[in-house]
N, C-alpha and C positions, 0 to 999 in steps of 0.2 A: 318335528317330532311333537305328536300328539300325547302328554303326559297325563297319566292316573296316577291317585292313590288307591292301594288295595285296603277293603274292608278288613280284610283278615289282618291287618297290622294293628288293629284296635279290638281285636276278639277277646282280649281278657279285661277291658276298661269297660267301665258304666257309661257308654255315650251312645246315644241315639243316632239314627241315620241322619236326622235333621241337622244335629251339630256336625256329623261329618261332613255332611255336603256344605253347609255355611263356612264351615272352615275351608274345604278346598276351593270354594268360589274365592273367597277372601283373600287366600294365599296362591293363587293365579295357576291352579290347576284345570285343566282340560277336561277331566272325565273321571269315573270312578270303575275299579275292576271291582264286582260285586261277587264277594264268596257265596257259593250255592248255601251253605247254611245259613247265611244272613238272608239271601234271597228266598227260601223256603219259609222261614220264620216271618218274614214280612209279608206272606201271601196273603194272611186275613186281614191286612190292612190295604186293599187295594187303591186307597188311594196314593201311597208312595208309588209311582209310575215313572214312564218315560216324560209324561208332559211336567209331572211336578220337579224331576230332577231338570228339565230344561228350563224351569223357573230361576234355578241358578246358573244358569249358563252352563250346564256339564251334561255329560251324557256318558251312559253305562258302556264302556269299552267293551266288557267281555263279563260272561259269568263262569268264574273258575269251580269246578266240581270235580267230582271222581267218579267215572260210571263203573259199573260193577261188570266189566268186562270177562270176568270169569262165570257169569251167572247163567242161568237158563235164559233164552231169547224173551220170554214174558215180562221176566224181571227187568233184563237191559231195556226193554221196549217202554216199559212202565218210567223207567227213570228217564231215558231219553225224553219222551214226550212231556215228563215234568220241566225238564229244564228249558226245553223249547217252547212251551209255553210261559214260564217266567221269562226267558230272555224276550218274546214277544211283547211281553208286560212293559220291560223295562227298556225296549227300543234296543238290547244290545243285539248284535250280528253273529258273536261267536261265543262256544261254551269250550272250556278248556277242559283237558282231561290228563291223565296218565297214561303211557301204553304198556297197561298191564302193572303185573307187580315184582316181576323177577328180571333180572339183567339178562342183556341181549348173549352174553357168553353161557349163561345157565339156563336158557330156553331151548327146549327142545323142540324138533321139528314138528312135532305135532301139536304143540303147544302155540308154536309160530303160526300154524295154518288156522288154528282156532283164534288165536287175535286176531289174525287178519280178517278172518271170516266176520267177526263180532263188529271190528271197525268198520268192515263195508256196510253191515247193517246199521250200523249207526249213521254212519255218514248218507246214506240213503234216507232214512227216516229224516236227518235233519234237512234234507234238501227239499223235502215239501215245506218247511218253514222259510226255506231260503236262508238257512243258517248254516254255517262253516264249524267243523270241530278242529279244535286245536289241539295237538299234543304238543306237551312241554318235553324239552330236553334235560332229562332228570335220570340221575343216577338210581341202579334198581330198577328200571323200567328197560324197555326193550330200546328205546331212544335214550341211550346212553351215551352213546358215541356217534359222530357223523354218519359213519359207513354204516351203522346199523338202522340210524335215523333214514337214510337215504333207501337202505332195504326196505324198511317198513313202506314207506310212500310208494316205491315201485310196484310192491305186491297189492297194497291196499288200492291203488289206483282209482281214487275218487278226488275230482277237481275240489271240494269243498273240505278236502283233509289239508290242514296247514299246518304249520309249525310256531310254538311259541319259544323264541329263541331264547334261553335263560342264559346271560352271559357266564354268570358264575360256574354253573354247572358245564359249561361247554368246556371253560379253564379247567375245574376240577378232572374233566376226561382225559386231560394231557392233549387236548389239540391246541393249536395256534387258533386264538379267538378270530383273528380277521380272515385269515382261508377259510375257517368254518361257516362265517358268514357268507362267503363268495359261493363256497360249495353248496350250501342249502338256500341260496338267495331267492329262488323263484319260487320256495314254498314256505316263505318266512313272512306272518302276518302280526307279529308281537314281539315285543321285548319283555323280557324280566330283569331290572337292575339291582344287584345288590352285592355286596362285598363283604370280605372276611380279612381278617389281620394277616393268617396265614393259614396251609392247607392242615395244620396238624388239628384246628378248631372245626372242621367242615361237618363234624358230626351233628354240629348246634343246627344243621338244617335238616335231619332227617326227622320225619312227618310227625312222629310221637314226641319227638323234645320240642317242636313247632308249636305243636298243639297242647302240649302239657302246660298248663299256669306257673308250673315251678321246675319248667324246663330250664336248662342251662342256656344263657345269652351270651356266654363267654366267646370271646373274636368277633362278635359281629360289630360290623364299624360303619361309619359312614361311606359313600359310594367313591369319594376321590383320597381317601387313605387307607387302601387296602390292598390286598396283594394284589388284584387284578387291576390292569391299568386301564382305567374308565377315561382320562383324558385322551388316551392314543385311540380309544375303541369310538369314542364319540365325536371325536373331530373328524374321522373317518366316515362316520354315518351321517355327519353333518355336510360332509362335502362329497358324498357319494352320488356317482352317475345318474342312479337309479331315483327317481321322484318318489316312488311306493315308500323307499329305504327312508330317506329324509324325512318323509312326512307320516313315518309310521306310528302306530300307536304303542307306547311303549308304560309300564308301569314299574314304580318306585316298589321293590318289593321290601319291606321293613318289618322285622318281626321281633328288634331289641324295645327296651325302653325308650323314653322320652321322644315317644312317634312324633309329636307335631314338629317339635324342636328340630328332631334329624331329618325328616321329610322337606320341611321348609328349605332347610339350609342346601341341602342336595339340589333341593329345587332351583334355588337361586343360582348356584355355582354352575347348573347344566345352562342355565338361561346366560349366563356370563360367558361360558365357553361358547355357547352357539352364537352369540353376538360377535364375537371375534373370529368367528370362522369366516370362509369366503363365500357360504352358502347365504343367499337372499333372503333377508328376513321375512317370516311369514306374517300376517297379518291376522293375530291373534294375541291375545292377553296371555302373556307368560312365556312359552317357547314356541 
């Protein structure tokens, strides 16, 4: 597993991209998942790019943003092209977005048809840049259950449409995590890893709460202490029959306080678990 930090973890801290990269390298991460807002705001400083990040032995595993899928085609196309150019600049191969802004059960047939058409266009535009579009499994989007996610993939029918398997949100949907992994296996290209004390606190992960500097962080907890059994999940991944799953890109998506301490501790515990597994050790620093 190639493990990244998310720059969104540092969204409310006065910290530079140089400090983030230096810290990530010293703490044995392999990559950075670059928040779209950060990528856009760094665009006027072109010295920060793929080559610069490689100087820290890091790479940009994904740019995470939010495509305006309900907007007219010219607006959507401009957004896709901007993100594609940023991805090329940073050497990222993936752009993450959400599958609309409505739960699958609340989406009308007409709205679903429009969502499919917009995703098809986005995938086709990104294909010119040899980029993939990554849909995150997330509540209040069309990819809020395993079945609805598979339905969406079937209808969009684009080889460069992939899935960011957010383990917590899969668990939140009441699905069994490991069977869900197997059901979506061929489409998964990234993991998001985070945890919660119990389901009563899941509202802390709503976007408005996450983005707010004064939003609640109650219930957020390090990876191996929460309601989702990450030990079982990661052991399963580490010993998986499919090489692309064992070596997949994954991000520790931490939204709470004490960012550096929590991320470093979780990475260390993941490394320990990996070394205890039957999977062969990778010849990389860290995991």
